[in-house]
C-alpha positions in Angstrom: -11.7 -54.4 -48.2 -14.1 -51.3 -47.3 -13.7 -52.2 -43.5 -10.0 -52.1 -44.0 -10.8 -48.2 -45.4 -12.9 -47.2 -43.1 -10.6 -48.2 -40.1 -7.9 -46.3 -42.1 -9.5 -43.2 -42.2 -10.7 -43.1 -38.5 -7.1 -43.3 -37.8 -5.9 -40.7 -40.1 -8.7 -38.3 -38.8 -8.0 -39.6 -35.2 -4.2 -38.6 -35.8 -5.4 -35.4 -37.8 -7.8 -34.6 -34.5 -4.9 -35.1 -31.8 -2.2 -33.0 -33.9 -4.8 -30.1 -33.1 -6.6 -30.7 -29.8 -3.4 -31.9 -27.8 -0.9 -28.6 -28.4 -4.2 -26.7 -28.0 -5.0 -28.7 -24.3 -1.1 -27.6 -23.4 -1.9 -24.5 -24.2 -4.7 -24.0 -22.6 -3.3 -25.4 -19.0 -0.3 -22.9 -19.5 -2.4 -20.1 -19.8 -4.5 -21.1 -16.9 -0.8 -21.7 -14.6 0.2 -17.9 -16.3 -2.7 -16.5 -15.1 -2.4 -18.3 -11.8 0.7 -16.4 -11.2 -0.4 -12.6 -12.6 -3.5 -13.3 -9.9 -1.1 -14.3 -7.5 1.1 -10.8 -8.6 -2.3 -8.6 -8.1 -2.6 -9.8 -4.6 1.5 -9.9 -3.8 1.0 -5.8 -5.2 -2.2 -5.4 -3.0 -0.6 -6.8 0.8 2.9 -4.7 -0.2 0.5 -1.4 -0.4 -1.5 -2.4 2.3 1.1 -3.0 4.9 2.2 0.4 4.8 -0.9 1.7 6.3 -0.1 -0.1 9.5 4.1 -0.3 9.0 4.2 2.8 7.5 8.2 3.7 9.0 9.3 0.4 7.1 8.0 1.3 3.9 9.7 4.5 4.1 13.3 3.2 5.0 14.5 1.2 2.1 16.7 -0.8 4.0 13.3 -2.9 5.0 12.8 -3.2 1.3 14.2 -6.1 1.7 12.4 -8.0 4.2 9.3 -6.7 2.6 10.0 -8.4 -0.3 10.6 -11.7 1.2 7.1 -11.3 3.3 5.0 -11.1 0.1 7.8 -14.0 -1.8 7.1 -16.6 1.3 3.0 -15.8 1.4 2.2 -15.6 -2.5 4.9 -17.4 -4.4 5.4 -20.1 -2.1 3.1 -23.2 -1.0 -0.5 -22.6 -1.1 -1.3 -24.0 2.2 2.4 -23.0 3.9 1.7 -21.3 7.1 2.4 -17.6 7.7 5.4 -17.5 10.1 7.5 -14.5 11.1 11.1 -14.3 9.9 10.3 -17.1 7.3 12.0 -16.9 4.5 12.0 -19.0 1.0 15.7 -19.3 0.4 17.0 -20.5 -3.2 16.8 -23.1 -4.4 13.8 -23.8 -2.6 12.7 -27.7 -2.8 10.0 -28.5 -5.0 8.3 -28.8 -1.1 8.2 -25.6 -0.7 6.5 -24.4 -4.1 3.2 -24.2 -6.0 3.0 -27.5 -7.5 0.9 -25.9 -10.1 3.5 -23.8 -11.7 5.2 -26.3 -13.9 5.9 -27.1 -17.5 5.0 -30.2 -19.3 8.4 -31.0 -18.3 7.9 -30.7 -14.9 10.1 -27.3 -14.5 9.0 -24.8 -12.5 7.7 -21.7 -14.3 9.1 -19.6 -10.9 13.2 -20.8 -11.4 14.0 -18.5 -8.1 12.4 -16.9 -5.8 14.6 -14.3 -5.9 13.2 -13.6 -9.6 10.5 -12.0 -7.7 10.9 -8.0 -7.3 9.2 -6.1 -4.8 9.3 -1.9 -5.4 7.8 0.6 -2.8 7.8 4.7 -4.4 5.7 7.5 -3.0 4.2 9.6 -5.8 2.8 13.1 -5.2 -0.8 13.6 -4.0 -1.7 16.9 -4.6 -5.7 16.8 -5.4 -6.2 19.4 -1.9 -3.6 21.9 -3.2 -4.3 21.9 -7.2 -8.2 21.9 -7.0 -7.5 25.1 -4.4 -5.6 27.6 -6.7 -4.0 25.4 -9.5 -0.9 24.4 -10.2 0.5 27.6 -11.7 0.6 28.9 -7.7 2.8 26.4 -6.4 5.0 28.9 -5.2 2.2 30.3 -3.0 0.7 26.9 -2.2 3.2 26.2 0.1 3.0 29.8 1.7 -0.4 29.2 2.4 -0.1 25.6 3.5 2.5 26.4 5.9 0.9 29.3 7.6 -2.5 27.9 7.8 -3.1 24.8 5.8 -2.8 21.2 7.4 1.4 21.9 7.5 0.3 23.4 10.9 -0.7 20.5 12.3 1.7 18.6 10.8 0.0 17.4 7.8 0.6 17.4 3.9 -1.8 17.6 1.3 0.9 15.8 -1.1 2.0 13.2 0.7 1.0 9.8 2.0 0.3 7.6 -0.8 2.5 4.6 -1.5 2.8 2.8 -4.6 3.4 -1.0 -4.5 4.9 -2.6 -8.0 5.5 -6.4 -7.9 7.2 -7.6 -10.9 7.9 -11.6 -11.6 9.7 -13.0 -14.2 8.9 -16.0 -15.7 10.9 -19.0 -17.1 13.3 -16.2 -18.2 16.2 -19.1 -19.1 13.3 -20.1 -22.2 14.8 -17.2 -23.9 14.9 -19.0 -26.8 11.1 -19.8 -27.1 9.7 -16.4 -27.6 7.7 -17.7 -30.4 6.7 -20.7 -29.0 8.4 -23.0 -31.0 8.3 -26.0 -28.3 5.3 -27.0 -26.3 7.4 -25.7 -23.1 7.1 -22.5 -21.1 7.6 -18.7 -22.7 9.7 -16.3 -21.0 7.4 -14.0 -19.8 7.5 -10.7 -17.1 4.2 -10.4 -15.1 3.5 -6.8 -13.4 1.2 -5.2 -11.1 1.1 -2.2 -9.0 -1.3 -0.8 -6.3 -1.4 2.8 -4.9 -3.1 3.3 -1.8 -3.7 6.9 0.5 -1.7 5.3 3.8 -1.6 8.6 5.5 -5.3 9.5 6.0 -4.8 12.0 8.6 -5.7 9.5 11.3 -4.7 9.7 14.6 -3.4 7.3 17.4 -5.5 8.7 20.0 -6.6 11.9 21.4 -4.2 12.4 23.9 -0.1 12.3 23.9 2.6 14.2 22.7 3.3 11.9 19.9 2.9 13.1 16.4 -0.1 11.1 15.6 -2.0 12.5 18.7 -4.7 14.6 18.1 -3.3 16.8 21.0 0.0 17.2 20.0 -1.2 18.3 16.4 -3.8 20.8 17.3 -1.2 22.3 19.5 1.1 22.4 16.9 -1.5 24.2 14.6 -2.2 26.8 17.4 1.0 27.8 18.1 2.3 31.0 17.0 6.0 32.0 17.5 7.2 33.5 20.4 6.8 37.0 19.6 3.4 36.9 18.6 2.5 34.7 21.3 3.6 37.3 23.9 1.9 39.9 22.4 -1.5 38.0 22.7 -0.6 37.0 26.4 0.2 41.0 27.1 -2.9 42.1 25.0 -5.4 39.5 26.8 -4.4 40.2 30.0 -6.7 42.7 31.1 -9.5 39.8 30.2 -7.9 37.8 33.1 -7.7 40.2 35.6 -11.7 41.3 34.5 -12.6 37.7 35.1 -10.5 37.4 38.1 -12.6 40.0 39.7 -16.1 38.8 38.8 -14.9 35.3 40.4 -14.1 37.3 43.4 -17.1 39.0 43.3 -19.3 35.6 42.9 -20.6 36.6 39.7 -18.8 33.6 37.4 -17.9 31.1 39.8 -16.1 29.0 37.2 -13.9 32.0 35.7 -10.7 30.3 36.8 -11.2 27.2 34.7 -11.1 29.4 31.5 -8.2 28.2 29.7 -7.8 30.4 26.7 -6.0 28.8 23.3 -6.5 25.4 25.1 -8.7 23.0 23.7 -9.9 19.6 25.0 -9.8 17.4 22.0 -11.9 14.2 23.6 -15.1 16.8 24.8 -18.2 16.9 23.0 -19.9 19.7 23.1 -23.7 19.3 25.0 -25.9 20.4 22.5 -24.2 18.0 20.1 -24.7 15.0 22.1 -28.3 13.1 21.7 -30.4 13.0 24.7 
């Protein structure tokens, strides 16, 4: 009789423990899956933002956003061992073989029900650290004038642009909208978000020479150029100096006088005193 009572007590204790531990185990695994999806969302926002550092034209074109979003979905929300291929899009409804095998609830239903539930947006927030530090926000009108006359705008650059913010948003299990209080051990309707901002235009140049906008030569020429009236006035005022230099070369005083080119800069030349012996 005593052994039967002990066996019955152990059975009751095992059932009580199971009632507590089994839901806890399910919740722990579900939390891990949500965390994995959040990490993928963070990685997707970083990929999208840093993609703009190498393809700024695509990020500036709203028509290209759909293609960038497809690339993010394919790279971060598909099968983890899936190859990254050009023009490879995961379309809905995607087969189970193309999905992340971990992202399912206890019934085997995908947490990411549709790949279209992954949204990606790009924006260009104002970046005015230099201008604000220099003269303050209250003098914005004077700052614009100063920047256009003697600032980076003379060289085709900007103190207020060049930053890109990428935002990725994922709707997890939207069909489980009636389970907000977690009355069932199924998935929860969640919205995961991540943002990454990078300075995509760091004033870098693609090379020293050339007429393209991102060449040092064209930027220097743009910054050193004045309007036609001032250019003509400088040329006339400098004419006497030109004649004097020509006479020095003719007299043998300055043999290299003909190579003198005012207003012209060799953007790829380093002065001799700056070169280590």
